[in-house]
Every structure is written in structure tokens, then in C-alpha cells.
C-alpha positions in Angstrom: 64.1 185.8 191.7 65.5 188.6 189.5 68.3 190.8 190.9 67.2 194.4 191.5 69.1 197.3 189.8 70.4 198.3 193.2 71.9 194.8 193.9 73.4 194.7 190.4 75.0 198.1 190.9 76.6 196.9 194.2 77.8 193.6 192.7 79.4 195.5 189.9 81.2 197.6 192.5 82.6 194.3 194.0 83.7 192.8 190.6 86.5 193.4 188.1 85.8 194.3 184.5 85.0 190.7 183.7 82.3 190.3 186.3 84.6 188.2 188.4 85.0 188.9 192.2 88.7 189.0 193.1 88.3 190.0 196.7 90.6 190.0 199.7 89.2 188.9 203.1 90.3 190.5 206.4 87.3 190.0 208.7 89.0 187.6 211.0 88.6 188.7 214.7 89.1 186.0 217.4 91.4 183.9 215.2 93.5 187.0 214.3 93.9 188.1 217.9 94.8 184.6 218.9 97.4 184.3 216.1 99.0 187.7 216.9 99.2 186.8 220.6 100.8 183.4 219.8 103.4 185.0 217.6 104.2 187.7 220.2 104.2 185.1 223.0 101.6 187.0 225.1 98.1 186.4 226.3 95.2 187.2 223.9 94.0 190.1 226.1 97.4 191.8 225.6 96.7 192.2 221.9 94.9 195.6 221.8 92.0 196.7 219.6 94.4 199.3 218.1 96.8 196.5 217.1 93.9 194.7 215.4 92.9 197.8 213.5 96.6 198.5 212.6 97.1 195.0 211.1 93.8 195.3 209.1 94.7 198.7 207.8 98.1 197.5 206.5 96.5 194.6 204.7 93.8 196.8 203.2 96.2 199.6 202.1 98.7 197.3 200.4 96.5 194.5 199.0 93.3 196.3 197.8 95.1 197.9 194.7 95.3 194.3 193.5 91.7 193.3 194.5 88.2 194.1 193.3 86.9 194.3 196.8 87.7 193.6 200.5 85.7 191.9 203.2 86.1 193.5 206.6 84.4 193.4 210.0 82.6 196.5 211.6 84.3 195.9 214.9 88.0 196.6 214.0 87.8 197.0 210.2 86.2 200.4 209.6 89.6 202.3 209.6 90.8 199.7 207.0 87.7 200.3 205.0 88.6 204.0 204.7 92.2 203.0 203.8 91.2 200.8 200.9 92.0 201.6 197.3 89.3 203.4 195.4 89.0 200.5 192.9 87.9 198.1 195.7 84.3 197.5 196.8 83.4 196.8 200.4 81.8 193.8 202.1 81.0 193.9 205.8 80.5 190.9 208.1 77.2 190.9 210.1 77.9 187.9 212.3 79.6 187.5 215.7 83.1 186.0 215.4 83.1 182.2 216.2 79.9 180.4 217.3 77.9 179.6 220.5 79.9 176.8 222.1 77.5 176.5 225.0 75.0 174.5 222.8 75.5 171.8 220.2 75.5 172.6 216.5 77.8 175.6 216.3 74.9 178.1 216.3 75.6 181.5 214.8 74.7 184.9 216.2 74.6 188.5 214.9 76.6 191.5 216.1 74.1 193.0 218.5 74.7 196.7 217.6 74.3 196.1 213.9 71.5 195.7 211.3 71.5 195.5 207.5 70.4 199.1 207.4 73.4 200.2 209.5 75.8 198.1 207.4 74.5 199.8 204.3 74.9 203.2 205.9 78.5 202.4 206.7 79.1 202.3 202.9 79.1 198.5 202.3 78.3 197.0 198.9 77.3 193.7 200.4 76.4 191.9 203.7 78.4 188.8 204.5 77.2 186.1 206.9 79.3 183.0 208.0 77.6 179.9 209.4 79.0 176.5 210.2 76.9 174.0 208.4 76.7 170.3 207.9 74.0 168.2 206.3 75.0 165.5 208.7 73.9 167.5 211.8 70.5 167.0 213.5 67.5 168.4 211.7 66.6 170.6 214.7 70.0 172.3 214.6 69.8 172.9 210.8 66.3 174.1 211.0 67.5 176.9 213.4 70.2 177.8 210.8 67.7 177.8 207.9 65.4 180.2 209.8 68.4 182.4 210.7 69.4 182.7 207.0 65.8 183.3 205.9 65.6 186.3 208.2 68.8 187.8 206.9 67.8 187.2 203.3 64.6 189.1 203.9 66.5 192.0 205.6 68.9 192.3 202.7 66.1 192.2 200.2 64.3 195.0 201.9 67.4 197.2 202.0 68.4 196.3 198.4 71.9 195.1 199.2 73.5 191.9 198.1 73.6 189.0 200.5 76.8 186.8 200.5 76.4 183.6 202.5 79.6 181.7 203.6 79.1 178.2 204.9 82.0 176.3 206.4 81.6 172.5 206.9 82.4 170.6 210.0 82.0 167.2 211.6 79.1 167.2 214.1 80.8 164.1 215.7 83.9 166.2 216.5 86.3 164.7 214.0 89.3 166.6 212.5 88.1 168.7 209.6 91.7 168.7 208.2 92.1 164.9 208.4 91.6 162.0 205.9 88.2 160.8 207.2 86.6 164.3 206.9 88.2 164.7 203.5 86.2 161.7 202.3 82.9 163.3 203.4 83.8 166.8 202.4 82.4 166.6 198.9 79.0 165.6 200.2 79.1 168.4 202.9 79.9 171.1 200.3 77.5 169.8 197.6 74.5 169.4 200.0 75.1 172.9 201.5 75.3 174.5 198.0 72.1 172.8 197.0 70.3 173.9 200.2 71.2 177.5 200.1 70.5 177.9 196.4 66.8 177.6 197.3 64.8 180.8 196.8 63.5 181.2 200.3 67.0 182.2 201.6 67.3 185.1 199.0 71.1 184.6 198.9 72.7 186.5 196.1 76.2 185.0 196.2 77.3 181.6 197.8 80.7 181.8 199.3 81.8 178.1 199.4 84.6 175.8 200.2 86.2 173.9 197.4 84.7 170.4 197.5 87.9 168.4 198.1 91.0 168.8 200.3 93.9 169.1 197.8 96.3 167.5 200.3 94.4 164.2 199.8 94.1 164.4 196.0 96.5 161.8 194.5 99.1 163.6 192.4 98.1 167.1 193.4 101.0 169.6 193.9 100.3 169.6 197.6 99.6 165.9 198.0 100.6 164.6 201.5 100.8 160.9 200.7 97.3 159.6 201.7 94.7 159.7 199.0 91.0 160.3 199.6 90.3 160.7 195.9 92.0 160.4 192.5 92.4 163.6 190.6 89.6 162.6 188.2 87.3 161.9 191.2 88.2 165.3 192.6 87.4 167.0 189.3 84.0 165.3 189.2 83.2 166.6 192.7 84.0 170.1 191.5 81.6 169.7 188.6 78.8 168.1 190.6 79.0 170.9 193.3 78.9 173.6 190.6 75.9 171.9 188.9 73.7 172.0 192.0 74.3 175.7 192.6 71.6 177.8 191.0 73.1 181.0 192.4 76.5 182.5 191.5 79.3 181.2 193.8 82.8 182.1 194.8 85.5 180.1 196.6 86.9 180.9 200.0 90.4 180.0 201.0 89.4 178.5 204.4 92.7 179.3 206.0 94.8 177.0 203.8 98.2 177.9 202.4 98.6 180.0 199.2 100.0 177.0 197.4 97.1 174.8 198.4 94.5 177.4 197.5 96.1 178.0 194.1 96.2 174.2 193.4 92.5 174.0 194.3 91.7 176.9 191.9 93.7 175.1 189.2 91.5 172.0 189.7 88.4 174.2 189.5 89.6 175.5 186.2 90.5 172.0 185.0 87.0 170.8 185.9 85.5 173.7 184.0 83.3 174.9 186.9 81.4 178.2 186.5 82.6 179.8 189.7 82.7 183.6 189.8 85.8 184.4 191.7 87.2 184.3 195.3 87.2 185.8 198.7 90.7 185.0 199.8 92.0 185.9 203.2 94.7 184.1 205.2 96.2 182.5 202.1 97.5 185.9 201.1 98.5 187.5 204.4 98.7 185.0 207.3 102.5 184.6 207.0 102.8 188.3 207.8 101.5 187.8 211.3 104.8 186.8 212.9 106.5 189.7 211.0 104.0 192.1 212.5 104.2 190.5 216.0 108.0 190.7 216.1 108.9 193.8 214.0 105.8 196.0 213.9 103.5 197.5 211.2 106.2 199.0 208.9 107.9 195.5 208.6 104.4 194.1 207.9 103.7 196.6 205.1 107.1 195.8 203.6 106.3 192.1 203.7 102.9 192.6 202.2 104.4 194.7 199.4 106.6 191.8 198.5 105.2 188.4 199.6 101.6 189.5 200.1 101.3 191.0 196.6 102.9 187.9 195.1 100.3 185.8 196.9 97.3 187.8 195.8 98.7 188.0 192.2 99.1 184.2 192.2 95.4 183.9 193.1 94.5 186.5 190.5 96.3 184.5 187.9 94.6 181.3 189.0 91.1 182.8 188.7 91.5 184.0 185.1 89.2 181.1 183.9 86.4 182.2 186.4 83.1 183.2 184.8 81.1 186.4 185.4 78.5 186.1 188.1 76.0 187.6 185.7 75.8 184.3 183.8 74.4 182.3 186.7 72.4 185.2 188.0 70.7 185.6 184.6 71.8 189.2 184.2 72.2 190.5 180.7 
């Protein structure tokens, strides 16, 4: 399916001059509140909505001059959207934070007061949806998720706004997604997910994907922890295979890892020669500022962001220099 002129205009607004998406992510809600509360030593309900907005505004104000776009949430992120640098496009999240834990399968839900029409009217250049997805889950669970994404794809198509789909893998058996056993199946989870959501019925314009390996389990990587799930050559092959099955442009997400681990993962993507089109990078740039904010307030956070935060985002920007324009995979001249 050819991209419309409207979607191309929005995607250009989210990209740098090379057609690469170098975006910051600040749409965390439940996890951010929990982290601030933990750093303050208080209950989660003691972290106010105003504090959530204040943190997001600081990140947006300081980091967006170094980004092509920022991803925010409409619940606490709209003041941060207005505080962003003029060079930065805007993505807004459409999904509820977290997932329905009353049923199996980590089923997603939408923010009830929103629609794609409303998100576009808020000034967004793209709609972002996050789902938890595993090809190893039951067919009935995945069928619900497939229908969910089809509906959103149709809605974005109607309102002529790009659809960014983020899928995060998990173990339906309840295993540790940061552990060695999951690291061994992660390449299959990522590859099968990229293959599935490249299909035309979903009308996804940009796949927001995890890197296919966990760099802490790649023998010889700069963040190797001592247990190997793959050799470096095997890891590079997984990067290539995942890129090859994607028929849509794709960008990598940082998935909450450290800046060092994410940069190492991007270095492997470059070494593998994958045709990824940039990043949406969140916690890897700003999460170490949470205790600074919790203990010393917003001015100290802004000072930390100006120093360490900018260093972090610039390290990511340097690592994505080999990224390819999204126009290549999208077939846009």
C-alpha cells in the first residue's frame, strides 16, 4: 500500500534531514510514577499528576533540541508537547498504560476518552500503540490482538496519520524476560512479530521493534555479563534475518535498558548492516535522572539532563548514523 501525501508529510516532520527518526520517548506513565515514588520513598499515590507533568516537561524541553521528535502520552504529556523544541515532531500514545492483568495474554486497551481524530487534533504527527506480543502465546489471545491492530490501522488510514506499532515480547509461561532462557527465544519472538505486523491488513506505517538479541548475553559484547546465549556472529545474523522479514520501515526501541546496552545494540545493528530507520529512545537517556528529581527537584533534573541526558541522547545519535531513510523501505521517492 502506497503512503499518502499526508502521511509522508507527517513522517517527514518526525525525521531528520536524512529521513531517519531520532526520537525521544517520554510516554511512560505507571512505570514512571512507580519509579519516582520508589526514589522518593513514598507510596505511588503520593506522586501527583503535576509532578508527572513537571518531569515530562523537563525532559521535553532539554532533550528535544537534540531529537527529531518526541513520543508523549495525552494524559500527562500535553504540557511537555507544548514545551518541545520547534524542530521536533510529535507522536502521541493511544493505549492505556500497562495491560489487563485480570485475563491471560496481556491484552491491550485504548484510552477511553481518545480517538485517532482527537489525537490528530491535538497536533500529533503520528499515533503510537504498544502491545505485548508473543508468537508463542495461544492463537485465541493473538487473534484478539490482531483484530485490535486492524481496527487502529483502519482508523489511522481514514484520518491520514501515520501508525507506529510498538510490540514488546514476553514469555506467556511467566519466565524472566531479562534472563538467559528468554534471551535464547527472543530472536524468534522479534522476528515472528516483525513478520506478522508487516502484513498489509494491519496498515502499520512504522514498526517500533526490540533489537532481536539481548546484548548482555552476546559473547564478547561490551556489556556481556558472562553467560552466552549467542556468539557475536549469531547475534548479527539474527539482526539481518529480522530486518529481512520486515516489509515496512522499522525503528528500534530501547526497552528500558541502560544507555551503554542500547548503544552496543545499535552498534551491532550497524555491523550487521540492517536497514533500520532510527530509534525511539526513552529511559536509556533519562531514567538516571529520576532519583535526581525525586531528591532535589526539577531544577536539579534540568541541570542533570543538560549534562548527562544530552550526553546520552548524543551517544544514541552518533550510533544511528548508519541508519537508513524510512523512504527506502516505504518505497517513497
